[in-house]
C-alpha positions as CSV (number, residue, x, y, z in Angstrom):
1,M,18.9,1.6,11.7
2,T,19.8,4.4,9.3
3,I,19.5,4.6,5.5
4,D,22.7,6.1,4.1
5,T,21.5,5.7,0.5
6,P,17.9,5.7,-0.8
7,A,16.0,2.5,-0.3
8,V,12.7,1.6,-1.8
9,V,9.7,-0.1,0.0
10,N,7.1,-1.6,-2.2
11,R,3.7,-0.3,-1.0
12,A,0.5,-2.0,-2.3
13,R,-2.2,0.6,-2.5
14,S,-5.7,1.3,-3.9
15,F,-6.5,4.8,-5.1
16,V,-9.9,6.6,-5.0
17,G,-10.4,9.9,-6.8
18,L,-13.0,12.6,-5.8
19,S,-13.7,15.6,-8.0
20,G,-16.4,18.0,-8.6
21,P,-17.8,21.3,-7.2
22,D,-18.9,19.6,-3.9
23,A,-15.8,17.4,-3.5
24,L,-14.2,19.4,-0.7
25,A,-17.4,19.9,1.4
26,F,-18.4,16.3,0.9
27,L,-15.0,14.8,1.8
28,D,-14.6,17.1,4.8
29,R,-17.9,15.9,6.3
30,M,-17.0,12.2,5.7
31,V,-13.5,11.8,7.1
32,S,-11.9,12.4,10.5
33,N,-9.3,15.0,9.6
34,D,-9.4,18.6,8.4
35,V,-9.0,18.2,4.7
36,A,-10.3,21.7,4.1
37,A,-7.1,23.0,5.6
38,L,-5.0,21.4,2.9
39,S,-3.4,23.5,0.2
40,T,-2.9,22.1,-3.3
41,G,-0.2,19.4,-3.2
42,E,-0.5,18.9,0.6
43,S,-1.7,15.7,2.3
44,C,-3.0,14.4,5.6
45,Q,-3.9,11.1,7.2
46,A,-7.6,10.5,8.0
47,L,-10.0,7.7,8.9
48,L,-13.3,6.7,7.3
49,L,-15.4,5.5,10.3
50,T,-18.6,3.8,11.1
51,P,-21.1,5.9,13.3
52,K,-19.8,3.9,16.3
53,G,-16.2,5.0,15.6
54,R,-14.9,1.8,14.2
55,V,-12.4,2.0,11.3
56,I,-13.7,1.3,7.8
57,A,-10.4,2.4,6.2
58,P,-7.3,4.4,7.0
59,L,-6.6,7.0,4.3
60,V,-4.0,9.4,3.0
61,V,-5.8,12.4,1.5
62,V,-4.0,14.3,-1.2
63,R,-5.4,17.6,-2.5
64,R,-4.5,17.7,-6.2
65,A,-6.5,20.9,-6.9
66,G,-9.2,22.9,-5.3
67,D,-11.9,20.4,-6.0
68,D,-9.8,17.3,-6.8
69,F,-8.6,14.8,-4.2
70,L,-6.8,11.5,-4.3
71,L,-7.3,9.0,-1.5
72,L,-4.6,6.4,-0.8
73,T,-5.7,3.3,1.1
74,E,-4.8,-0.4,1.5
75,R,-5.0,-2.5,-1.6
76,E,-8.0,-4.5,-0.4
77,L,-10.0,-1.4,0.6
78,G,-10.3,0.6,-2.6
79,S,-13.8,-0.7,-3.5
80,V,-14.9,-0.5,0.2
81,V,-14.0,3.2,0.3
82,R,-15.5,4.0,-3.0
83,D,-18.8,2.3,-2.2
84,A,-19.0,3.7,1.3
85,L,-18.6,7.3,0.0
86,R,-21.0,6.7,-2.9
87,R,-23.7,5.5,-0.5
88,S,-23.4,8.8,1.4
89,R,-23.1,11.1,-1.6
90,L,-26.9,11.8,-2.0
91,A,-27.2,15.0,-4.0
92,A,-23.6,16.1,-3.7
93,Q,-22.0,17.0,-7.0
94,V,-18.9,14.8,-6.7
95,E,-17.5,12.0,-8.8
96,I,-16.0,9.1,-6.9
97,T,-14.0,6.6,-8.9
98,L,-11.3,4.0,-8.5
99,E,-8.1,5.2,-10.2
100,E,-5.0,3.2,-11.4
101,H,-1.7,4.4,-10.1
102,R,1.5,2.9,-8.8
103,S,3.4,4.0,-5.7
104,Y,6.4,3.2,-3.6
105,V,8.0,4.6,-0.4
106,L,11.4,6.1,-0.8
107,L,13.5,6.0,2.5
108,G,16.4,8.4,2.7
109,R,17.2,11.1,0.2
110,G,19.0,10.9,-3.1
111,P,20.8,13.8,-4.9
112,D,17.7,14.6,-6.8
113,P,14.0,14.8,-5.6
114,P,11.8,12.0,-6.9
115,V,9.7,12.7,-10.0
116,G,6.0,12.3,-9.5
117,L,3.5,13.2,-6.7
118,A,5.3,12.7,-3.4
119,V,3.7,12.8,0.1
120,P,5.4,12.3,3.5
121,N,5.4,8.7,4.8
122,A,6.8,7.8,8.3
123,E,5.3,4.3,8.5
124,F,8.8,2.7,8.6
125,G,10.3,4.9,11.3
126,L,12.6,6.7,9.0
127,P,12.1,9.9,6.9
128,G,10.3,8.9,3.8
129,L,8.3,9.9,0.8
130,E,5.5,7.9,-0.8
131,V,6.0,8.5,-4.5
132,I,3.0,8.1,-6.8
133,D,3.5,7.5,-10.5
134,G,7.2,8.3,-10.3
135,D,10.1,6.4,-11.8
136,L,11.8,3.9,-9.5
137,P,15.3,4.9,-8.4
138,D,18.2,2.6,-9.3
139,Q,18.5,1.2,-5.8
140,G,16.9,-2.1,-5.1
141,S,13.8,-2.6,-3.0
142,L,13.8,-3.8,0.6
143,S,12.5,-7.3,1.1
144,D,9.0,-7.8,2.6
145,A,10.6,-9.1,5.8
146,E,12.9,-6.1,6.1
147,A,10.0,-3.6,5.5
148,K,7.9,-5.5,8.0
149,R,10.7,-5.3,10.6
150,L,11.0,-1.5,10.1
151,R,7.3,-1.0,10.4
152,I,7.0,-3.1,13.6
153,E,10.1,-1.4,15.1
154,A,8.4,2.0,14.4
155,A,5.1,0.7,16.1
156,T,3.1,1.6,13.0
157,P,-0.3,-0.1,12.9
158,W,-1.6,-1.5,9.6
159,F,-5.1,-2.4,8.6
160,G,-5.8,-6.1,8.9
161,H,-3.1,-6.5,11.5
162,E,-3.4,-3.8,14.3
163,I,-6.5,-2.1,12.9
164,D,-9.7,-4.0,12.4
165,E,-13.3,-3.9,13.6
166,R,-12.2,-4.9,17.1
167,V,-10.0,-1.8,17.6
168,L,-10.7,1.8,18.4
169,P,-8.4,4.5,17.0
170,A,-7.4,5.5,20.5
171,E,-6.2,2.0,21.3
172,A,-4.1,2.0,18.1
173,G,-2.5,5.3,19.1
174,I,-3.4,7.0,15.8
175,V,-5.8,9.7,17.0
176,E,-3.2,12.5,17.0
177,Q,-2.2,11.9,13.4
178,F,-5.6,11.0,11.9
179,V,-8.2,13.0,13.8
180,S,-9.0,16.8,14.1
181,F,-11.0,17.9,17.1
182,T,-11.7,21.4,15.7
183,K,-13.4,20.5,12.4
184,G,-17.0,19.9,11.6
185,C,-19.0,16.7,12.1
186,Y,-18.3,13.4,10.4
187,P,-19.5,9.8,11.0
188,G,-18.0,8.4,14.2
189,Q,-17.1,11.8,15.7
190,E,-19.2,11.5,18.8
191,P,-17.6,8.3,20.2
192,I,-14.1,9.4,19.2
193,A,-14.5,12.8,21.0
194,R,-16.2,11.2,24.0
195,L,-13.3,8.8,24.6
196,H,-10.8,11.6,24.0
197,Y,-12.3,14.1,26.4
198,R,-14.0,12.0,29.0
199,G,-12.5,8.6,29.1
200,H,-9.4,6.6,28.2
201,A,-8.6,3.5,26.2
202,N,-8.2,0.3,28.3
203,R,-5.4,-1.0,26.2
204,G,-2.7,0.4,23.9
205,L,-0.5,-0.7,21.1
206,R,3.0,-1.6,22.4
207,L,6.3,-2.8,20.9
208,L,7.7,-6.0,22.4
209,R,11.0,-7.7,22.4
210,I,10.6,-11.5,22.7
211,E,13.4,-13.9,23.5
212,A,12.6,-16.4,20.9
213,D,13.9,-17.6,17.5
214,A,10.6,-17.7,15.7
215,P,7.7,-15.2,15.8
216,P,4.5,-16.1,17.5
217,E,1.2,-16.3,15.6
218,A,-1.2,-13.4,15.3
219,D,-3.5,-13.2,18.3
220,A,-1.1,-15.2,20.5
221,E,-1.8,-14.4,24.2
222,L,0.5,-12.1,26.1
223,M,0.7,-13.1,29.8
224,C,1.8,-11.3,33.0
225,D,1.7,-13.0,36.4
226,G,-0.4,-15.8,35.0
227,K,-3.0,-13.5,33.6
228,V,-3.8,-12.7,29.9
229,V,-3.0,-9.0,29.5
230,G,-2.8,-8.7,25.7
231,R,-2.5,-10.2,22.3
232,I,0.1,-10.2,19.5
233,T,-0.8,-8.5,16.2
234,S,2.4,-8.6,14.1
235,A,5.8,-10.2,14.7
236,V,9.0,-10.8,12.9
237,A,12.3,-12.5,13.7
238,R,15.6,-10.5,13.9
239,E,19.1,-11.9,14.2
240,D,18.9,-12.7,18.0
241,D,15.3,-12.1,19.0
242,V,11.8,-11.3,17.8
243,V,10.0,-7.9,17.7
244,A,6.3,-7.8,17.9
245,L,3.4,-5.4,18.2
246,A,0.7,-6.2,20.7
247,Y,-2.3,-4.7,22.4
248,V,-1.5,-4.5,26.1
249,R,-3.7,-3.6,29.1
250,V,-2.8,0.0,30.2
251,E,-2.4,-1.0,33.8
252,V,0.6,-3.3,32.9
253,P,3.8,-1.3,33.9
254,D,6.5,-0.7,31.4
255,G,9.0,-3.0,33.1
256,A,6.6,-5.9,33.8
257,P,8.0,-9.4,33.0
258,L,5.8,-10.8,30.2
259,R,5.5,-14.1,28.5
260,V,4.4,-15.3,25.0
261,G,4.0,-19.0,25.3
262,D,7.3,-20.2,26.8
263,A,9.3,-17.1,25.8
264,H,10.1,-14.1,27.9
265,A,9.0,-10.7,26.6
266,S,9.4,-7.1,27.5
267,M,8.1,-3.8,26.3
268,I,10.5,-1.5,24.5
269,S,10.4,1.9,22.9
270,P,9.7,2.3,19.2
271,R,11.9,4.0,16.7
272,R,10.5,7.3,15.5
273,P,11.7,9.4,12.5
């Protein structure tokens, strides 16, 4: 799919602001990516993790000024992020507050750049910008079903679907974008690094095509040769089939015949921007 004219995806977010003389040092020791490397106006993806390397929240970190940062996270996680950071603040001179903003993702490019703070967003498999506090363009928004299909076809994991307390970042395939292995310590660094350098994930997130009319339920079993080899996390119907994301055992070969219930399934390649 291509976007010939700009298209808008509604993106429900919570926003957490961090500011103060210790904001940079504090945030850099709390999240998985190298926020100290950001210049003003730049952004990166990062994770807030438990000491055991489980995901508390995925983040987009925007550096608004030298000692002023804005964190974008899922709508239901704003208070979770704020409270987790406040509990670790100790004597650091940093204010941590929920902020009110609005955002949308603009797919494609119009004749004029969007007004407002804009950060790259590739969640939907197409070049995009997440625009914060900018005016909506004249084009209509994609439906929730259309946006979900684009996200699944791009094999983008979302919190509450592909990312939860059961999943390690390496299994979700997000380590490359969300983790720096050259920065200083942060909660969860040791298990993340140990798996990266000395081990491997036993399962990975894969995109499936299912020969069915209706999508299966979340956590439906994925079968191969009569054995359970994975589980469905997200699925959506297309015109002639269903596409789904699933965690699949790494030993299952790409061309293996799979089944979800009574339906045939196969692994396919995701769309990348």
